[in-house]
C-alpha positions in Angstrom: -29.7 -10.2 1.1 -28.6 -12.5 4.0 -27.0 -15.9 3.5 -26.1 -18.6 6.1 -23.2 -20.9 5.3 -22.8 -24.5 6.5 -19.8 -26.8 6.0 -17.8 -23.8 4.6 -15.1 -23.4 7.1 -12.3 -23.4 4.6 -14.3 -21.0 2.3 -15.4 -18.4 4.8 -12.5 -16.0 4.3 -13.1 -16.0 0.6 -16.8 -15.7 1.1 -16.3 -12.6 3.1 -14.0 -11.1 0.5 -16.7 -11.5 -2.3 -19.8 -10.8 -0.1 -19.8 -7.0 -0.6 -19.4 -7.2 -4.3 -22.1 -9.8 -4.7 -24.3 -7.8 -2.3 -25.0 -10.2 0.6 -24.3 -10.4 4.3 -23.0 -13.4 6.1 -25.3 -14.3 9.0 -26.3 -17.1 11.4 -30.0 -16.1 11.3 -32.5 -19.0 10.8 -34.4 -16.7 8.5 -31.6 -16.5 6.0 -31.2 -18.6 2.9 -28.9 -21.5 3.8 -25.9 -22.4 1.7 -24.5 -25.8 2.2 -21.1 -26.8 0.7 -20.2 -30.3 -0.3 -16.6 -30.9 -1.6 -16.2 -33.6 -4.2 -13.3 -35.5 -5.7 -14.6 -34.7 -9.2 -14.2 -31.6 -11.3 -17.6 -30.1 -10.7 -19.5 -26.9 -10.0 -23.1 -27.8 -9.2 -25.9 -25.8 -7.6 -29.2 -27.1 -6.3 -31.6 -24.5 -4.9 -35.0 -25.1 -3.3 -37.0 -24.6 -0.1 -34.8 -21.6 0.9 -31.7 -23.9 0.9 -28.9 -24.0 -1.7 -26.5 -26.9 -1.9 -23.2 -26.2 -3.8 -21.2 -29.3 -4.8 -17.7 -28.4 -5.9 -14.5 -30.2 -6.8 -11.2 -29.1 -8.2 -10.7 -26.0 -6.1 -12.5 -23.2 -4.4 -13.3 -21.2 -7.5 -15.7 -24.0 -8.5 -17.7 -23.0 -5.3 -17.5 -19.3 -5.9 -18.8 -19.6 -9.5 -21.8 -21.4 -8.2 -22.2 -18.9 -5.4 -22.3 -16.0 -7.9 -24.9 -17.9 -9.8 -27.0 -18.4 -6.7 -26.9 -14.7 -5.8 -27.9 -13.8 -9.3 -30.9 -16.2 -9.2 -32.1 -14.7 -5.9 -31.7 -11.1 -7.2 -33.8 -12.1 -10.2 -36.5 -13.5 -7.9 -35.8 -17.1 -8.7 -36.5 -19.4 -5.7 -35.5 -22.7 -7.1 -33.3 -24.2 -9.8 -30.4 -26.4 -10.4 -27.2 -26.3 -12.5 -24.4 -28.7 -13.0 -21.1 -27.9 -14.8 -18.1 -30.2 -15.3 -15.0 -28.2 -16.1 -13.0 -29.4 -19.1 -9.8 -27.7 -17.9 -8.0 -28.4 -14.7 -6.4 -25.0 -14.7 -7.9 -22.0 -16.3 -6.8 -18.4 -15.8 -4.8 -15.5 -17.0 -1.3 -14.1 -17.3 -1.3 -10.3 -16.9 1.7 -8.3 -18.0 3.3 -6.2 -15.3 6.4 -5.3 -17.1 5.6 -2.9 -20.0 5.2 0.4 -18.1 2.0 -0.5 -16.2 2.5 -2.5 -13.0 -1.0 -3.2 -11.5 -1.1 -2.1 -7.9 -1.8 -4.7 -5.2 -5.5 -3.7 -4.7 -6.2 -4.0 -8.5 -4.6 -7.5 -8.6 -6.7 -8.5 -5.7 -9.8 -7.1 -7.4 -9.1 -9.0 -10.6 -8.5 -12.2 -8.6 -11.9 -11.8 -6.9 -13.6 -11.4 -10.2 -11.8 -14.4 -11.6 -12.8 -16.6 -8.7 -16.4 -15.6 -9.2 -16.2 -16.6 -12.8 -14.6 -19.9 -11.7 -11.0 -19.3 -12.7 -8.1 -20.7 -10.7 -4.8 -19.6 -12.2 -3.1 -16.2 -12.2 0.4 -15.8 -13.8 2.1 -12.6 -12.8 4.4 -11.6 -15.6 7.4 -9.7 -14.3 10.5 -9.3 -16.3 12.4 -7.2 -13.8 9.5 -5.7 -11.8 10.1 -7.6 -8.6 12.5 -7.2 -5.8 15.7 -9.2 -5.6 17.7 -8.5 -2.4 21.2 -7.2 -3.1 20.4 -6.1 -6.6 19.0 -2.5 -6.4 19.1 -1.9 -10.1 16.8 -4.9 -10.8 13.5 -3.1 -11.5 14.9 0.2 -10.5 12.3 3.0 -10.8 10.0 0.5 -12.6 7.4 0.1 -9.8 8.6 -3.4 -8.9 6.7 -5.5 -6.5 8.4 -5.9 -3.1 8.8 -9.3 -1.6 6.2 -8.4 1.0 3.7 -7.4 -1.7 4.2 -10.6 -3.6 3.7 -12.6 -0.4 0.5 -10.6 0.3 -0.8 -11.3 -3.2 0.1 -15.0 -2.8 -1.7 -15.3 0.5 -4.8 -13.5 -0.9 -4.8 -15.8 -4.0 -4.8 -18.9 -1.7 -7.9 -17.5 0.2 -9.7 -17.5 -3.2 -8.3 -20.8 -4.3 -6.2 -19.2 -7.1 -2.7 -20.4 -7.8 -0.5 -17.4 -8.2 2.4 -18.4 -10.5 5.5 -16.4 -11.1 6.1 -15.7 -14.8 9.6 -14.4 -15.3 12.5 -14.2 -17.8 15.8 -15.9 -17.5 17.3 -15.2 -21.0 15.5 -12.6 -23.2 13.0 -9.8 -22.8 15.4 -8.2 -20.2 16.1 -4.9 -22.0 14.8 -2.7 -19.2 17.3 -4.2 -16.8 20.2 -4.9 -19.1 20.6 -1.2 -20.1 22.1 -0.5 -16.6 25.8 -0.7 -16.3 25.4 -3.0 -13.3 24.1 -5.6 -15.7 27.1 -5.5 -18.0 28.7 -8.7 -16.7 25.7 -10.8 -17.8 24.6 -8.8 -21.0 24.9 -10.3 -24.5 22.7 -8.0 -26.5 20.4 -5.2 -25.7 17.7 -7.6 -24.5 19.3 -11.0 -24.1 21.5 -12.3 -21.2 25.0 -13.7 -21.7 24.9 -17.4 -21.9 27.8 -19.2 -20.2 28.8 -16.3 -17.9 29.1 -17.1 -14.2 27.4 -13.8 -13.3 24.4 -14.8 -15.4 23.8 -17.9 -13.4 24.4 -16.1 -10.1 21.6 -13.7 -11.1 19.3 -16.6 -12.1 20.0 -18.4 -8.9 19.0 -15.2 -7.0 15.8 -15.1 -9.2 14.7 -18.6 -8.4 15.6 -18.1 -4.7 13.4 -15.1 -4.6 10.6 -16.9 -6.4 10.7 -19.9 -4.1 10.6 -17.6 -1.0 7.6 -15.5 -2.2 5.3 -17.9 -3.9 3.5 -20.9 -2.4 3.3 -22.7 -5.7 6.3 -24.8 -6.9 5.5 -23.9 -10.5 7.5 -21.2 -12.3 7.2 -19.9 -15.8 10.7 -19.0 -16.8 10.0 -17.4 -20.2 12.9 -17.8 -22.7 10.8 -16.7 -25.7 11.7 -14.5 -28.7 15.4 -14.6 -28.1 16.1 -13.8 -31.8 19.5 -12.2 -31.3 20.9 -14.8 -28.9 24.7 -15.2 -29.3 25.1 -12.2 -31.6 26.5 -9.6 -29.1 29.2 -10.0 -26.5 28.7 -13.8 -26.6 30.0 -13.7 -30.2 33.0 -11.5 -29.2 33.9 -13.9 -26.4 33.1 -17.3 -27.8 33.0 -16.9 -31.6 30.1 -18.1 -33.7 28.0 -21.0 -32.5 24.7 -22.3 -33.8 21.9 -20.6 -32.0 20.2 -23.9 -31.0 23.3 -25.1 -29.3 23.5 -21.9 -27.2 19.8 -22.0 -26.4 19.7 -25.7 -25.3 22.9 -25.3 -23.3 21.3 -22.4 -21.3 18.0 -24.2 -21.0 19.7 -27.2 -19.3 21.5 -25.0 -16.8 18.5 -22.8 -15.8 16.3 -25.9 -15.5 18.9 -27.4 -13.2 19.0 -24.3 -11.1 15.2 -24.1 -10.9 14.9 -27.7 -9.8 17.6 -27.1 -7.1 15.2 -24.7 -5.5 12.4 -27.3 -5.6 10.7 -25.6 -8.5 8.8 -27.1 -11.4 9.7 -25.0 -14.5 7.7 -24.3 -17.6 8.6 -22.1 -20.6 7.4 -20.6 -23.8 7.9 -23.1 -26.6 8.2 -20.7 -29.6 12.0 -20.8 -29.9 12.1 -24.6 -30.5 9.9 -24.0 -33.6 11.9 -21.0 -34.7 15.2 -22.8 -34.4 13.8 -25.8 -36.3 12.3 -23.5 -39.0 15.3 -21.2 -39.4 15.6 -22.1 -43.1 12.0 -21.6 -44.0 11.2 -18.6 -46.1 8.8 -16.2 -44.5 8.8 -18.1 -41.3 6.1 -17.1 -38.7 5.7 -18.3 -35.1 4.6 -21.9 -34.9 4.7 -22.2 -38.6 2.9 -25.4 -39.5 5.6 -26.3 -42.0 8.0 -27.0 -39.1 8.9 -30.5 -38.2 10.7 -30.6 -34.8 14.0 -32.5 -35.2 15.3 -35.0 -32.6 18.4 -32.9 -32.0 16.1 -30.3 -30.4 13.5 -32.5 -28.8 16.0 -34.8 -27.1 17.7 -32.0 -25.3 14.6 -30.6 -23.6 15.1 -31.3 -19.9 12.5 -33.7 -18.5 9.8 -32.0 -16.4 10.1 -28.6 -18.2 6.5 -28.1 -19.4 5.9 -26.2 -22.7 3.6 -23.3 -23.0 2.3 -23.0 -26.6 1.2 -19.4 -27.2 -0.6 -18.0 -30.2 -3.3 -15.3 -30.6 -3.1 -14.7 -34.4 -5.0 -17.5 -36.1 -8.7 -17.9 -36.6 -8.9 -21.6 -37.7 -8.8 -24.6 -35.4 -6.5 -26.8 -37.5 -3.6 -24.5 -36.8 -3.9 -24.9 -33.1 -4.7 -28.6 -33.3 -1.7 -29.4 -35.4 0.7 -27.5 -33.1 -0.7 -29.1 -30.0 0.1 -32.5 -31.6 3.7 -31.3 -32.4 4.2 -30.2 -28.8 3.9 -33.8 -27.7 7.5 -34.3 -28.9 8.6 -31.7 -26.4 7.1 -33.4 -23.4 3.9 -34.0 -21.5 1.5 -31.4 -20.0 1.5 -28.7 -22.6 -0.2 -25.5 -21.5 -2.0 -23.3 -24.1 -1.8 -19.5 -23.9 -4.2 -17.5 -25.9 -4.6 -13.8 -25.8 -6.9 -10.9 -25.0 -5.4 -8.2 -27.3 -4.5 -5.3 -25.0 -1.3 -4.6 -26.7 -2.3 -2.8 -29.9 -4.1 0.4 -29.0 -6.1 2.5 -26.5 -8.8 -0.2 -26.3 -8.5 -3.9 -26.2 -9.3 -5.4 -29.5 -12.1 -7.7 -28.4 -13.4 -8.7 -31.8 -10.1 -10.0 -33.1 -9.3 -11.6 -29.7 -12.6 -13.5 -29.7 -12.3 -14.6 -33.4 -8.9 -16.2 -32.5 -9.9 -17.5 -29.1 -12.8 -19.6 -30.3 -10.9 -22.0 -32.6 -8.0 -22.1 -30.1 -10.1 -23.3 -27.2 -12.1 -25.7 -29.3 -8.7 -27.2 -30.4 -7.7 -27.4 -26.7 -11.0 -29.2 -25.9 -10.7 -31.6 -28.8 -7.0 -32.4 -28.1 -7.3 -32.8 -24.4 -5.4 -29.8 -23.2 -6.0 -29.4 -19.5 -4.3 -26.1 -18.7 -5.1 -22.8 -20.5 -4.3 -19.1 -19.8 -5.4 -15.9 -21.5 -2.4 -13.6 -21.8 -3.0 -9.9 -21.4 0.1 -8.2 -22.8 0.1 -4.5 -23.1 3.4 -3.5 -24.8 3.2 0.2 -23.9 0.1 0.0 -21.7 -2.3 2.4 -23.4 -5.3 0.1 -22.9 -6.9 -0.3 -19.5 -6.1 -3.8 -18.5 -9.0 -4.1 -16.1 -11.3 -4.3 -19.0 -9.6 -7.6 -20.0 -12.0 -9.2 -17.5 -14.6 -9.3 -20.3 -12.2 -11.4 -22.4 -11.4 -13.6 -19.4 -15.1 -14.4 -19.3 -14.7 -16.3 -22.6 -12.1 -18.6 -21.1 -14.0 -19.0 -17.9 -17.3 -19.8 -19.4 -15.9 -22.1 -22.1 -14.0 -24.0 -19.5 -17.3 -24.9 -17.7 -19.6 -25.3 -20.7 -17.3 -26.5 -23.5 -19.0 -24.1 -25.9 -19.1 -20.4 -26.9 -22.5 -19.0 -26.0 -22.5 -15.2 -25.9 -25.5 -15.1 -23.6 -23.9 -17.5 -21.2 -20.6 -15.5 -21.4 -22.5 -12.3 -20.7 -24.2 -13.9 -17.7 -20.8 -15.2 -16.4 -19.3 -11.7 -16.6 -22.4 -10.0 -15.2 -22.5 -12.2 -12.2 -18.9 -11.4 -11.3 -18.5 -7.8 -12.5 -21.8 -6.1 -13.3 -24.1 -5.7 -16.2 -21.8 -3.8 -18.7 -20.3 -6.5 -20.8 -21.6 -5.0 -24.0 -20.3 -1.6 -22.9 -16.8 -3.0 -22.6 -17.1 -4.6 -26.0 -18.0 -1.2 -27.5 -14.9 0.4 -26.3 -13.0 -1.1 -29.2 -15.0 1.1 -31.6 -12.4 3.8 -31.2 -10.0 1.6 -33.0 -11.9 1.2 -36.3 -12.9 4.5 -37.9 -11.7 3.0 -41.2 -13.9 0.0 -40.9 -11.0 -2.4 -40.8 -10.1 -5.3 -38.5 -6.9 -3.8 -37.2 -7.0 -1.0 -34.7 -5.4 2.3 -35.5 -5.9 4.3 -32.3 -2.2 4.7 -31.8 -1.6 5.8 -35.3 -4.2 8.6 -34.9 -3.0 9.6 -31.5 0.7 10.0 -32.4 0.4 11.2 -36.0 2.1 14.5 -36.2 0.0 17.5 -37.2 2.8 18.9 -39.5 4.9 16.0 -40.7 1.9 13.6 -40.8 3.6 10.3 -41.5 0.2 8.6 -41.5 -1.7 11.2 -43.4 -1.8 9.3 -46.7 -3.3 6.3 -45.0 -5.8 8.3 -43.1 -6.9 10.0 -46.3 -7.0 6.8 -48.3 -9.0 5.0 -45.7 -11.5 7.8 -45.3 -10.9 8.4 -41.7 -12.9 11.5 -40.6 -13.5 13.2 -37.3 -17.2 13.0 -37.9 -16.9 9.2 -37.0 -15.9 10.2 -33.5 -18.5 12.9 -33.2 -21.2 10.2 -33.5 -19.2 7.9 -31.4 -18.9 10.4 -28.6 -22.6 11.0 -28.5 -23.3 7.3 -28.2 -20.6 7.0 -25.5 -22.2 9.5 -23.1 -23.7 6.8 -20.9 -21.1 4.1 -21.6 -20.1 2.2 -18.4 -21.9 4.6 -16.1 -22.3 3.2 -12.6 -19.7 0.5 -13.3 -17.7 1.3 -10.1 -14.0 0.8 -10.4 -14.4 0.3 -14.1 -15.6 3.8 -14.7 -12.2 5.5 -15.0 -11.4 3.1 -17.8 -14.6 4.2 -19.7 -13.7 7.8 -19.0 -10.5 7.3 -20.9 -12.4 6.0 -23.9 -14.7 8.9 -23.8 -11.9 11.4 -23.7 -10.1 9.7 -26.5 -13.2 9.8 -28.7 -13.7 13.5 -27.9 -10.0 14.3 -28.8 -10.3 12.4 -32.1 -13.3 14.4 -33.2 -10.7 17.1 -34.0 -7.3 15.3 -34.2 -8.1 12.2 -36.3 -8.0 13.9 -39.7 -6.5 17.2 -38.7 -3.4 16.8 -40.8 -5.4 15.8 -43.9 -7.6 18.8 -43.5 -4.6 21.0 -43.0 -2.8 19.9 -46.1 -6.0 20.3 -48.2 -6.5 23.9 -47.0 -2.8 24.7 -47.5 -2.7 23.3 -51.0 -5.8 25.1 -52.0 -4.6 28.3 -50.3 -7.9 28.4 -48.4 -6.9 31.0 -45.8 -10.3 31.0 -44.1 -9.9 27.2 -43.5 -6.3 27.7 -42.3 -7.5 30.3 -39.8 -10.1 27.9 -38.6 -7.5 25.1 -38.2 -5.2 27.5 -36.4 -8.0 28.1 -33.9 -8.8 24.4 -33.7 -5.3 23.8 -32.4 -6.4 25.4 -29.1 -9.4 23.0 -29.0 -7.2 20.0 -29.6 -4.7 21.2 -26.9 -7.6 21.6 -24.4 -8.9 18.1 -25.3 -5.5 16.6 -25.0 -5.3 18.0 -21.5 -8.7 16.5 -20.7 -7.5 13.2 -22.1 -4.3 13.3 -20.0 -6.4 14.0 -16.9 -8.7 11.1 -17.5 -5.8 8.8 -18.3 -3.9 9.9 -15.2 -6.9 9.2 -13.0 -7.3 5.7 -14.5 -3.6 4.9 -14.3 -3.3 6.0 -10.6 -6.5 4.0 -9.8 -5.3 0.7 -11.3 -1.5 0.9 -11.4 1.6 1.9 -9.5 2.5 5.5 -10.5 5.8 4.4 -12.1 5.6 4.3 -15.9 3.2 7.1 -16.3 6.1 9.5 -16.9 6.4 7.8 -20.3 2.8 8.8 -21.2 3.3 12.3 -19.8 6.3 12.7 -22.2 4.4 11.3 -25.2 1.2 13.3 -24.7 3.0 16.3 -23.5 5.0 16.1 -26.7 1.8 15.9 -28.7 0.6 19.1 -27.1 3.9 20.8 -27.8 3.5 19.8 -31.5 0.1 21.5 -31.7 1.6 24.6 -30.1 4.2 24.6 -32.8 1.6 23.9 -35.5 -0.4 26.9 -34.3 2.7 29.0 -34.6 3.6 27.8 -38.0 0.1 28.4 -39.4 0.0 31.8 -37.9 3.4 32.8 -39.3 2.2 31.7 -42.8 -1.1 33.6 -42.6 0.6 36.7 -41.2 3.1 36.7 -44.0 6.0 36.1 -41.7 6.7 32.9 -43.5 6.3 32.4 -47.2 5.4 28.7 -46.9 4.9 25.9 -44.4 7.8 23.7 -45.4 6.4 20.6 -43.6 3.3 20.8 -45.7 5.2 21.1 -49.0 6.5 17.6 -48.6 4.6 14.9 -50.5 2.9 12.4 -48.2 4.1 8.8 -48.7 2.9 5.4 -47.4 4.3 4.6 -43.9 4.8 1.0 -44.9 6.9 2.0 -48.0 4.7 0.1 -50.4 4.8 1.0 -54.1 2.0 3.2 -55.4 0.9 0.4 -57.7 0.3 -2.1 -54.8 -3.3 -2.5 -53.8 -2.7 -4.1 -50.4 -2.7 -1.7 -47.5 -0.3 -3.1 -45.0 -0.5 -0.1 -42.7 -2.9 -1.2 -40.1 -1.9 -4.9 -40.3 1.8 -4.3 -39.5 1.4 -1.3 -37.2 2.5 -3.0 -34.0 4.3 -1.2 -31.2 7.8 -0.9 -32.6 6.3 0.7 -35.8 4.8 3.5 -33.8 8.2 4.9 -33.0 8.3 6.0 -36.6 5.1 8.0 -36.4 6.3 11.1 -34.6 9.3 12.3 -32.7 7.3 12.3 -29.4 6.9 8.6 -29.5 10.5 7.4 -29.0 10.2 5.7 -25.6 
């Protein structure tokens, strides 16, 4: 396919970047289809195609053009020789925030790939979430051995984003979520608790000044997201020893004023997560949860929010519009220009939880539409980085398409994704099936992966919920062609296939082992002993697939954590094999680990009906599952 472009001088670099992926050549031939660009002052992405000439009218940034261009190419491939389409975006800024701080740091090529796909879907904002994973000159322990981005890499990404019309925004932390840096002795002068910086210390503000200096040097945008969320233990460590007790809101607001002043001194326009204002105001509420609708923001908090510090309202847990709408209204007391941050659930397992993400995204974006929110981002946290973040592009298509249509239409979303990435949207959606062998709505892939074969802290739940390896046998068969010919996405699909294959044997291994042991079924025990070798072999195949995907998408740093975890899993099955063999040979009279009664991991009473296991099984809970999972 050959396309000739007119009036596209400021777009040509970007056009060349996406041409190979869309499958066309840029030419000056009079025989080619002509693409004429008209830039408008309105927010618009319009395409008119007839007589071998396409006119794209766009306004509000280059991605409006690239979205229409992707649509044109799709029409031509489908044999369509005329048509028109007009979309008026309801959001000014629409994009993502991708976590580059919880083990996985996307390499430069992958970030560029994601930005190209975003541009083709019409998205124009990319927040790069880096707690300590970026270089600060003169501070060698900041992001040490964490795969931090160099200043040159950030500048390269920033320049590339500008080519595509995407605003690359630093998303950092200047108070909490700093545990991976604060554990170094070099950070002692500005450390309050294990994860929170020391408010009031001169060294704290020297570091923050260096942070904002680095940000202002590396990014073109003046916007900076400075974090400050979830600082629950603020003022309870060294701060308490030095200053004595102070109300947490006083400490928080004092610090906010100082960091906002430093940011502005560097010419930056700060924004921040807003959750702590609600938590501080709701401190006396029983069973408080983030953005609890019972909270009324008091003047003593609202009046101290520095002018010009925009608030980012995040939530990905509710499936009804009124929750989001009510909190959007409350944010007006904290200032103008509220940004909404939803979520594509990449933080709870080996696959992204697409169903739950979509169920909560729909009401959230409708609330944003109805309440006039103009800036939205889809956060892609990973909290351990088991899931392949590149597959989050399917979730970003929800935000992209809704931003242009104002509605959720699955066929339109699929078309949006297909035009940008390829025809495998449904295949990506299906990857989440590894999470639900129990038929629930909360994924349990981590629980099954790290459940110990001998101590089996999750065995009682697995048995109760009827989880069986046969589920994965059927799944593996249906996964054989999943994501084939998907290019750079294929390693991500290979991980899902390898996981499913492993779980054919591992998912209910402990339950089957206990049953055979209690019944003294020696033939079954012998079979399970031999199955340990099968599981070890499948673990190695999984690690190989996982390593290939990791090294494709991310910097190598962080994979050592997964080597340790999965290597520990293999070691436990070697031990299980030895323990079973000793019992069958008479060397041991019993397997003591299997003598212990299995209890509920969530410590619920036996009389309770509610199974809290999968609903509360977030990352921190997984550390309790097996000794291998301590990092």
